[in-house]
C-alpha angles and dihedrals in degrees: 000000000000119000116207127185112200118212110209143177091222140341149188135338080052112082120225138118087265094055094044092053089048092049092050091050096048096044093048089049091051090052089053090054101260117140105227138179134167138225124196132202127232094275088075086065091051088055091049091041089229128113090210122181124245101298142151119239127187117213123174090342095310125116114224122192114211127214114226124242139017130273109274140173137040120328114283090018088059093052093045090052088052089052094050094045091051093045089055093047093049091052092048093049090045092058088065102030095041097204123200091211141017114224111192125189127208142298102087092242089069090046094051095046089049093047091057093045091047090056092050093046095042096232131123125264128222112195119201122201116201096170139340102263094208088060091044088055087054092049092049090049090242094110143032125228111250095017121133093258092047091053091045093050089050092048091052089049090053092050093050089050092050093052096047122095089218136006127212125195130186100231145017091253091064094041094051090049092052090052089055086055091057100261110149110251089225090062092057132083135174124228103178124211113271146182127241098231090193082070104031107022097086109057116201121233121267112278107228093192093053089047089053092046090055095044096237095142119190092326141164088230124208115199145188120190116184147057118335103230122158092245092058088078098224089149087065091050092050089047089054096054098083091059093043092049091047090057097036107025093188094054117120134191120218116195113190121184141035142238143128096320096044098100091048093050092047092050091048090050094048089055095046123104084231094056091119089062099050123088128186128202121183121232112306129203111274092243089060097049093094091061089061095044086054091062094055129084099187125022112207129205109187098177118178118246108255141123092275097052094042093055104035130065117217125225099219099076091057091050090051091050091049087053090056094251129145111246129212120179144166116270099251127135098259091053095045090060090059106030128056107202113249090359107067098000146336125276125200134180114281126241088021117110091185091055091047093050093048091051094049093045090052094048095045089052095054101069092152090073095048102091096048092045092052094049092047091052094047090050089052090054093046092049102040109015109039110124093211090067103025097055090068087078089074089068093065090048090051093046091052090048089050092049090243124140107254114244135203099233094074103233136061119231 
């Protein structure tokens, strides 16, 4: 039986795309017979706003070991302190758990702490990159491409990659970029985003009372459920609504979530001539998300065109497909890896509200194709993006890192 200690920035019970992917991986590995636990760095404490001591917390049947304290000090010294604290905690946890492999997940601070701990423990390290965090900062408007901080973050990522025995990315865009940096293709594997169909595979019926409460009418309803970051392009979606409502007066837009761009998007919607057709719901508990998916006919992802969105595949379109929803998305690289135009979804030009409106008006007017489109998309998720089957790919990565001969059975003894 293989024991894997996952090294994480933050985890459940916090809710984010990061923690949901982590949960899906660890639960699927448990079902395959792996023994898994997690250890989080001090930034988990920042998220929870509590400088908790070293502790163990169980969430959804998974044990997470916390690292005491909060990041402190001047830049660089602060990050170095985070790495040292996490390294010490990994080694401490490993003395009891006795992992065969360390599996660190980006950002680079987790990778660097795990690399130092792996060397001390004499076990291999797998480093998983979900996004380049320097590009995520640009997309969130908290960083600038080419700045000193951007270059430093990239350099730390490169160092973590160099020290890992194997590197996993979530998509071909990230893998191709790493190869241009000089990383050997044989060191790289892809573990694509997936959906836990045990959670998302049985959509509930539409709740008429909730629809009435939100004033959605008969629809059709366009929706976005997720984090409101600037790069998500929700300003383009709101800007497209006057044209959509002009063509389809009963159309409504439902925006569920929150984040850094929420205030700006709400203000834009309030000033729009289509304000009467736009509804907002703040973040909802994860177990209630399906109720809101059930209200939506088309889920729209109008991401801006930039390095982040060209390289990284999002999780949300897969969740929407699993829920049996039509998907429309901007034609950026991360979406093209998941969505085949006019097959599993609709793609439209990014950064162009007119193109967005035209695509949605066309899709909403072709109800005859909806059932086949939905079933084709759900079949695609079941075949290529179900965690219960995809997570088995990690076994080969672990075997290679351990210097074992890969077997066909899936698990080592």
